[in-house]
C-alpha positions as a Markdown table, in Angstrom:
| # | Residue | x | y | z |
|---|---|---|---|---|
| 1 | Met | 4.1 | -25.4 | 24.8 |
| 2 | Ser | 0.6 | -25.9 | 23.6 |
| 3 | Asn | -0.4 | -27.6 | 20.4 |
| 4 | Lys | -1.5 | -24.2 | 18.9 |
| 5 | Val | 1.9 | -22.6 | 19.6 |
| 6 | Asn | 3.7 | -25.6 | 18.0 |
| 7 | Lys | 1.6 | -25.2 | 14.8 |
| 8 | Asn | 2.4 | -21.5 | 14.6 |
| 9 | Val | 6.1 | -22.1 | 15.1 |
| 10 | Leu | 6.0 | -24.8 | 12.4 |
| 11 | Arg | 4.1 | -22.6 | 10.1 |
| 12 | Ala | 6.5 | -19.7 | 10.6 |
| 13 | Gly | 9.5 | -21.9 | 10.1 |
| 14 | Thr | 8.1 | -23.3 | 6.9 |
| 15 | Ile | 7.3 | -19.8 | 5.5 |
| 16 | Thr | 10.8 | -18.6 | 6.4 |
| 17 | Ala | 12.5 | -21.6 | 4.8 |
| 18 | Gly | 10.4 | -21.3 | 1.7 |
| 19 | Thr | 11.1 | -17.6 | 1.4 |
| 20 | Ala | 14.8 | -18.2 | 1.9 |
| 21 | Leu | 14.8 | -20.9 | -0.8 |
| 22 | Met | 13.0 | -18.6 | -3.3 |
| 23 | Leu | 15.5 | -15.8 | -2.6 |
| 24 | Leu | 18.4 | -18.1 | -3.2 |
| 25 | Met | 17.0 | -19.5 | -6.4 |
| 26 | Ser | 16.3 | -16.0 | -7.8 |
| 27 | Ser | 19.6 | -14.5 | -6.8 |
| 28 | Pro | 21.5 | -12.4 | -9.3 |
| 29 | Ala | 24.1 | -15.1 | -9.7 |
| 30 | Phe | 21.8 | -16.9 | -12.1 |
| 31 | Ala | 21.3 | -13.8 | -14.2 |
| 32 | Leu | 25.0 | -13.6 | -15.3 |
| 33 | Thr | 24.5 | -16.0 | -18.2 |
| 34 | Arg | 22.7 | -14.4 | -21.2 |
| 35 | Asp | 20.0 | -16.4 | -22.9 |
| 36 | Asp | 19.7 | -16.7 | -26.7 |
| 37 | Gly | 17.9 | -13.7 | -28.1 |
| 38 | Asp | 18.5 | -11.7 | -24.9 |
| 39 | Asp | 19.0 | -8.1 | -26.0 |
| 40 | Pro | 18.9 | -5.7 | -23.0 |
| 41 | Gly | 18.2 | -2.1 | -23.9 |
| 42 | Pro | 20.1 | 0.9 | -22.5 |
| 43 | Gly | 19.7 | 1.6 | -18.8 |
| 44 | Leu | 17.6 | 4.4 | -17.3 |
| 45 | Ser | 19.1 | 7.5 | -15.8 |
| 46 | Val | 18.4 | 8.5 | -12.2 |
| 47 | Ile | 15.9 | 11.1 | -13.3 |
| 48 | Glu | 14.1 | 8.7 | -15.6 |
| 49 | Thr | 14.0 | 6.1 | -12.9 |
| 50 | Leu | 12.6 | 8.5 | -10.3 |
| 51 | Gly | 10.1 | 9.8 | -12.8 |
| 52 | Leu | 8.9 | 6.4 | -13.8 |
| 53 | Tyr | 8.8 | 4.7 | -10.3 |
| 54 | Val | 8.1 | 7.7 | -8.0 |
| 55 | Ala | 6.5 | 10.7 | -9.8 |
| 56 | Leu | 4.3 | 8.8 | -12.2 |
| 57 | Pro | 2.5 | 6.7 | -9.5 |
| 58 | Ile | 2.0 | 9.8 | -7.4 |
| 59 | Val | 0.5 | 11.7 | -10.4 |
| 60 | Leu | -1.7 | 8.7 | -11.3 |
| 61 | Phe | -2.9 | 8.5 | -7.7 |
| 62 | Leu | -3.8 | 12.2 | -7.6 |
| 63 | Val | -5.6 | 12.0 | -10.9 |
| 64 | Ile | -7.7 | 9.1 | -9.8 |
| 65 | Ala | -8.4 | 10.6 | -6.4 |
| 66 | Gly | -9.4 | 13.9 | -8.1 |
| 67 | Leu | -11.8 | 12.0 | -10.5 |
| 68 | Val | -13.4 | 10.2 | -7.6 |
| 69 | Met | -13.9 | 13.5 | -5.7 |
| 70 | Val | -15.4 | 15.2 | -8.7 |
| 71 | Gly | -17.7 | 12.3 | -9.3 |
| 72 | Asp | -18.8 | 12.4 | -5.6 |
| 73 | Lys | -19.9 | 16.0 | -5.7 |
| 74 | Ser | -23.5 | 15.4 | -5.1 |
| 75 | Pro | -25.8 | 18.1 | -3.6 |
| 76 | Lys | -25.8 | 17.7 | 0.2 |
| 77 | Gln | -29.2 | 17.1 | 1.7 |
| 78 | Ala | -30.1 | 19.1 | 4.8 |
| 79 | Glu | -30.5 | 16.9 | 7.8 |
| 80 | Pro | -33.7 | 17.5 | 9.8 |
| 81 | Lys | -33.0 | 19.2 | 13.1 |
| 82 | Gly | -34.5 | 17.8 | 16.3 |
């Protein structure tokens, strides 16, 4: 194997190991213990979750895209023929 391939394999292994370590450290098992002052609110229903994380981003995207298109409505200049 060439030196470049060895570097790429080492880089990929390092990224994979780092990612696995971060996932293990942030696993839900560490979230079982409540901290002082932790006061979680009521959970969201399925409809509220879909509205907040699906419908709202789509609506915001459409509003922003519409504003961009309205702002871009400049008179078209005729291109010279020939």
